VOSE-681711 format. One line per field, with one value per residue (C-alpha): x, y, z; residue number from 1; residue in one letter. Coordinates in steps of 0.5 Angstrom, whole numbers. Example, Ala and Ser with C-alpha at 12.3 -4.5 7.8 and 13.67 -1.06 7.14 Angstrom:
2
px <- c(25  27)
py <- c(-9  -2)
pz <- c(16  14)
pos <- c(1  2)
code <- c(A  S)
// end
This chain:
92
px <- c(11  8  8  11  8  12  9  10  12  5  2  6  3  -4  0  3  10  11  15  13  7  7  1  -1  -1  -7  -9  -7  -15  -15  -8  -10  -17  -13  -9  -15  -19  -12  -11  -18  -15  -11  -18  -19  -12  -13  -20  -25  -32  -34  -29  -24  -17  -15  -12  -6  -5  0  1  7  9  16  17  12  5  -1  -4  0  -1  -8  -10  -12  -14  -6  -5  1  6  10  16  13  14  8  10  5  7  2  3  6  5  7  12  11)
py <- c(-39  -37  -33  -34  -33  -33  -36  -33  -37  -37  -39  -45  -50  -49  -50  -57  -53  -50  -44  -42  -43  -43  -40  -39  -31  -27  -21  -21  -23  -29  -32  -31  -34  -40  -41  -41  -46  -50  -49  -47  -46  -40  -36  -34  -32  -27  -25  -22  -24  -19  -23  -17  -17  -17  -10  -13  -17  -14  -16  -14  -15  -15  -11  -6  -5  -7  -1  3  -1  -3  -6  -13  -12  -11  -15  -20  -23  -29  -29  -24  -25  -24  -23  -24  -20  -20  -14  -16  -11  -11  -8  -4)
pz <- c(-4  2  8  14  21  27  33  40  46  49  43  41  46  41  35  36  39  32  32  25  21  13  10  3  2  2  7  14  16  11  14  21  19  16  23  27  23  23  30  34  41  38  36  44  45  38  38  43  43  38  33  33  35  42  44  47  40  36  29  25  17  16  22  21  25  21  25  20  14  12  19  18  10  9  3  4  -2  -2  2  7  15  20  27  33  39  45  49  56  62  69  73  80)
pos <- c(1  2  3  4  5  6  7  8  9  10  11  12  13  14  15  16  17  18  19  20  21  22  23  24  25  26  27  28  29  30  31  32  33  34  35  36  37  38  39  40  41  42  43  44  45  46  47  48  49  50  51  52  53  54  55  56  57  58  59  60  61  62  63  64  65  66  67  68  69  70  71  72  73  74  75  76  77  78  79  80  81  82  83  84  85  86  87  88  89  90  91  92)
code <- c(M  A  V  T  I  R  I  P  V  L  L  R  P  L  V  D  G  K  T  E  L  S  V  E  S  G  T  V  S  E  I  L  G  R  V  V  T  D  Y  P  G  V  K  D  R  L  Y  D  E  N  G  K  L  R  R  F  I  N  I  Y  V  N  G  E  D  I  R  Y  L  S  G  E  A  T  Q  L  K  D  G  D  E  I  S  I  V  P  A  I  A  G  G  V)
// end
């Protein structure tokens, strides 16, 4: 079994148009590391120049923000779902 990663519209061109990816379980950090290894263009969108997740990138595991879990050290198990949600700002 594996973990499912839901890909937002803005990142889909960088992952060959896929809406979901399937990755072997591990920590959030390990799984995102596999994604950026397989799809190098994603790295600049997710991480800043210091290798930290960008402030406007929200990661959810089974609908729960990883900031309220163990952050990128959150351990995942088979069947879990990760959602990558870029924050969107705007308005007048």
